[in-house]
C-alpha positions, 0 to 999 in steps of 0.5 A: 483458508485464503489465497493470496495472489501475486501477479507477474510474469515468469523467469529472471527476464522480468523479475524487477518490472513494474508488472512484477510488483505482486511478485515482489509482495508476495516474496516479501510476505513469504520471507518475513512471516516463515512461509514453506518453500516454494513449490510448482503447482497448479501451474504456479509457484506456492508457498503455504503458512499462516496470516492472522487467524487463517491459513494462507497459500500464497500463488504466483501464477507461471502462465505469463500475465495474460493467463493468470486466471487458469492458475488461480482458478485451478488453485481455488477449485482444488480447495473448494473455495470461493471467489471471496477467499481471493485477494490479488495483489497487483501492479496499478497504473491509476495510482502514484508510485508509492500509493497502496489500496484495498478494493473488492471486486469491481472491474479489471480497468484493462489490466490483463492478469485481472482480465484473465481472472475475471473469466475464470473465477468471476470479478467477486475477488479482493484486491491489494492495487500497488501503485505505479504511476502512469507514463502519461500516454496510451502507447507508452503502457506496455513499454512502461509496466515491462522495465524495470524499476528505475533506481530512483524508485528503490526507496518508496518501493522497499517501504511498500513492499515492507509496509504491505508485509508489515499488515498482511495478519490484518488482511488475512483477517479482513480487517482492511483498514488496519492493514492500511494503517500499517502500510501508512506507517511505512510509506507516510510515518508520522512526524514528531513535533522535534522532526518538524523543522519549525522552531519551538515559540519561546515561553512568554513571559508574563508583564506585571501591572506597575502602577505609575503615581499621578503627578499632575496639578490639581487644575490640570486634573480638573481640566482633564475632565472636560476634555 
């Protein structure tokens, strides 16, 4: 069994915040993959289903971001799971908007949700880092992550969420490379030669050699030999 945890803050006020992209990812997964209805348990909203060959519990902690670890730890202990059975989907300031990366273990980089999870289950869990970009200055981080995505973000955000959902079966089966390929097909689809915008080179015509008769006089031919 796997725990897929999305990070965010509860309530409609925060629903479209950049900080809530983890919730958004789980909601897309639940809708696309026929998960059961969301229920309240473990200080969270949870939904059960199957992905790949695994039973998966989707967990959206309702404790607010900086106490997310309480909910995750409670669910993990109830099902007698190890921290390595947990994958956390979260916003990532250090990745450009639209970029997605998978990471196993590591630090929390000041993310309050990850910091809380570290405290409750250790740092040995997997993450899906969902890039939202950085506002540029440290003092702007809090208002930035607690603001809604801009209208201009709608297209790349939809592509990321759909890409994550497309590849999540692979993620459940620990095939992170195939997961990333599925995400890339949504976020950076390959361009066909017809879409490249470059005109095709015209076919090269073959040039046949043509023999030209030598009209020089005998004297001219003799002189040309000594030139």
